[in-house]
C-alpha positions as CSV (number, residue, x, y, z in Angstrom):
1,X,23.0,-0.4,-8.5
2,X,24.8,-3.8,-8.9
3,X,24.7,-5.0,-12.5
4,X,25.6,-8.2,-14.2
5,X,29.1,-8.7,-15.6
6,X,27.4,-9.8,-18.8
7,X,24.8,-7.6,-20.3
8,X,21.5,-9.2,-20.9
9,X,19.0,-7.6,-23.3
10,X,16.0,-9.0,-21.5
11,X,13.8,-6.6,-19.7
12,X,13.1,-9.1,-16.9
13,X,16.9,-9.4,-16.3
14,X,17.2,-5.7,-16.1
15,X,14.2,-5.4,-13.7
16,X,16.1,-7.9,-11.5
17,X,19.1,-5.6,-11.6
18,X,17.0,-2.7,-10.6
19,X,14.9,-4.3,-7.9
20,X,16.6,-7.5,-7.0
21,X,18.5,-6.3,-4.0
22,X,17.0,-7.2,-0.7
23,X,14.4,-4.7,0.6
24,X,14.3,-2.8,-2.6
25,X,10.9,-4.0,-3.6
26,X,9.6,-3.2,-0.1
27,X,11.0,0.4,-0.3
28,X,9.0,0.8,-3.5
29,X,5.9,-0.7,-1.9
30,X,6.1,1.9,1.0
31,X,6.2,4.7,-1.5
32,X,3.2,3.5,-3.8
33,X,0.7,5.5,-1.8
34,X,2.7,8.8,-1.5
35,X,6.0,10.4,-0.2
36,X,7.5,9.4,3.1
37,X,10.3,10.6,5.4
38,X,13.2,8.3,6.1
39,X,11.8,7.5,9.6
40,X,8.4,6.7,8.0
41,X,10.1,4.2,5.7
42,X,11.9,2.6,8.7
43,X,8.6,2.3,10.5
44,X,7.0,0.5,7.4
45,X,10.0,-1.8,7.2
46,X,11.0,-2.3,10.8
47,X,13.5,-5.1,10.1
48,X,15.7,-3.0,7.9
49,X,18.7,-1.2,9.3
50,X,19.2,2.6,8.7
51,X,22.4,1.9,6.8
52,X,20.8,-0.6,4.5
53,X,17.8,1.6,3.9
54,X,20.0,4.5,3.0
55,X,21.9,2.3,0.6
56,X,18.7,1.0,-1.1
57,X,17.4,4.6,-1.5
58,X,20.6,5.8,-3.0
59,X,20.5,2.9,-5.5
60,X,16.8,3.5,-6.4
61,X,17.7,7.3,-6.8
62,X,20.6,6.4,-9.2
63,X,18.3,4.1,-11.2
64,X,15.6,6.9,-11.6
65,X,12.9,5.1,-9.6
66,X,13.0,7.3,-6.4
67,X,13.7,10.9,-5.8
68,X,14.2,13.2,-2.9
69,X,12.2,16.4,-2.3
70,X,12.1,19.0,0.5
71,X,8.6,19.9,1.7
72,X,7.9,23.6,2.0
73,X,7.7,25.3,5.4
74,X,6.5,24.9,7.9
75,X,7.2,21.1,7.5
76,X,10.6,21.7,5.7
77,X,11.2,17.9,5.9
78,X,13.0,15.8,3.3
79,X,10.7,13.1,1.8
80,X,11.3,10.3,-0.7
81,X,8.9,9.7,-3.5
82,X,8.6,7.6,-6.6
83,X,9.4,9.3,-9.9
84,X,6.7,9.2,-12.8
85,X,8.6,6.2,-14.1
86,X,8.8,4.6,-10.7
87,X,5.0,4.9,-10.3
88,X,4.6,2.8,-13.3
89,X,5.7,-0.2,-11.1
90,X,2.4,-0.2,-9.2
91,X,0.4,-2.6,-11.5
92,X,3.3,-5.1,-11.6
93,X,3.8,-5.0,-7.8
94,X,0.2,-5.5,-7.1
95,X,0.0,-8.4,-9.5
96,X,3.1,-9.9,-8.0
97,X,1.4,-9.5,-4.6
98,X,-1.8,-11.3,-5.8
99,X,0.4,-14.1,-7.3
100,X,2.5,-14.6,-4.2
101,X,-0.5,-14.6,-1.9
102,X,-1.5,-17.9,-3.5
103,X,1.7,-19.6,-2.5
104,X,1.5,-22.6,-0.2
105,X,4.2,-20.9,1.9
106,X,2.3,-17.6,2.2
107,X,2.1,-16.6,5.9
108,X,-1.7,-16.3,6.3
109,X,-2.7,-14.4,9.4
110,X,0.7,-12.8,9.8
111,X,0.6,-9.0,10.8
112,X,0.3,-6.4,8.1
113,X,1.4,-2.8,8.3
114,X,-1.0,0.0,7.2
115,X,0.4,0.5,3.7
116,X,0.7,-3.2,3.2
117,X,-3.0,-3.7,4.0
118,X,-4.2,-0.8,1.8
119,X,-2.3,-2.1,-1.2
120,X,-3.5,-5.7,-0.5
121,X,-7.1,-4.3,-0.6
122,X,-6.3,-2.5,-3.8
123,X,-4.9,-5.8,-5.3
124,X,-8.1,-7.7,-4.3
125,X,-10.6,-5.1,-5.5
126,X,-13.2,-6.6,-7.9
127,X,-14.5,-4.1,-10.4
128,X,-17.4,-6.2,-11.4
129,X,-18.7,-5.9,-7.8
130,X,-18.4,-2.2,-7.7
131,X,-21.2,-1.4,-10.3
132,X,-23.2,1.6,-8.9
133,X,-20.7,2.3,-6.1
134,X,-19.4,5.8,-6.0
135,X,-18.1,6.8,-2.6
136,X,-15.2,8.2,-0.7
137,X,-13.9,6.6,2.5
138,X,-11.4,7.5,5.2
139,X,-9.7,4.4,6.5
140,X,-8.0,5.0,9.9
141,X,-5.4,2.4,10.6
142,X,-3.9,3.5,14.0
143,X,-2.5,7.0,13.4
144,X,-2.3,6.5,9.7
145,X,-5.3,7.9,7.8
146,X,-5.9,6.9,4.1
147,X,-8.3,8.4,1.6
148,X,-10.0,5.7,-0.5
149,X,-12.2,6.4,-3.5
150,X,-14.3,3.9,-5.4
151,X,-15.6,5.4,-8.7
152,X,-16.4,4.0,-12.2
153,X,-15.1,0.6,-11.3
154,X,-11.7,1.9,-10.0
155,X,-10.2,1.8,-6.5
156,X,-7.9,4.7,-5.7
157,X,-5.9,5.1,-2.4
158,X,-3.5,7.6,-1.0
159,X,-2.2,8.9,2.4
160,X,-4.2,11.5,4.1
161,X,-7.6,12.4,5.4
162,X,-10.7,12.4,3.2
163,X,-12.8,15.5,2.8
164,X,-16.4,14.7,3.7
165,X,-16.2,10.8,3.4
166,X,-19.3,8.8,3.0
167,X,-17.9,6.6,5.8
168,X,-15.0,6.5,8.1
169,X,-13.7,3.1,9.1
170,X,-11.3,2.9,12.1
171,X,-9.5,-0.3,12.9
172,X,-6.3,-2.1,13.4
173,X,-4.9,-3.4,10.0
174,X,-5.3,-7.1,11.2
175,X,-8.9,-6.6,12.0
176,X,-9.6,-5.4,8.4
177,X,-7.5,-8.2,7.1
178,X,-9.5,-10.7,9.1
179,X,-12.8,-9.5,7.5
180,X,-11.5,-9.2,3.9
181,X,-9.1,-12.1,3.6
182,X,-10.2,-14.5,6.4
183,X,-14.0,-14.3,6.0
184,X,-14.6,-13.0,9.5
185,X,-18.1,-11.4,9.8
186,X,-18.1,-7.6,9.7
187,X,-20.9,-7.3,12.2
188,X,-19.1,-9.5,14.8
189,X,-16.0,-7.3,14.3
190,X,-18.0,-4.1,14.9
191,X,-19.8,-5.6,17.9
192,X,-16.4,-6.6,19.5
193,X,-15.1,-3.1,19.0
194,X,-12.4,-4.2,16.6
195,X,-13.9,-2.2,13.8
196,X,-15.7,1.1,14.1
197,X,-17.7,2.7,11.2
198,X,-19.0,6.3,11.3
199,X,-21.3,7.6,8.6
200,X,-23.1,5.6,6.0
201,X,-23.0,2.0,7.0
202,X,-24.4,0.9,3.7
203,X,-21.5,2.6,1.8
204,X,-19.0,0.8,4.1
205,X,-20.7,-2.5,3.4
206,X,-20.5,-1.8,-0.3
207,X,-16.8,-1.1,-0.2
208,X,-16.2,-4.5,1.6
209,X,-18.5,-6.1,-1.0
210,X,-16.1,-5.1,-3.7
211,X,-13.1,-6.6,-1.8
212,X,-14.4,-10.1,-0.8
């Protein structure tokens, strides 16, 4: 971790020391929904070089934000994950994303990765529109499945398949983004084959209603 030559007792200044290096915030973003292998992190941040990614991971480990763990057999792969303290970053990062999305320079319509989309959905979730909604969903974005649960006015998301979901939504991330953030009609997206819904269509509509 690179630190200032003069110590500053401000927490914001120290946060800048911890996360101010280029790509560090995106590495944390990629780990908010669960552990990932090095190759998965590279796929989520395609513009980062392996050397720079390795350096950022070492710095975040040294700072106590990220840790390494080896999965048990048969996977036996090494993954990176946020520490308990690192996971406390989530509300701040989601709030930062909401703030930045209102910038005049925000690249509206630009492509989004699977994790980026799910976190954007979580940041735009409106609890007041979720009254009476208690459902589990599986969101399949390419080869990446996500389990999403809406219950008691909260939106929870994680990597992996959902067990007995009320609805399964399959789509490209940009198709979902078009409906949620650009106001494109869900029905037209389904008719065009851009979005497929299996299971309870009413439950799927209820989920989208909490996001738009």
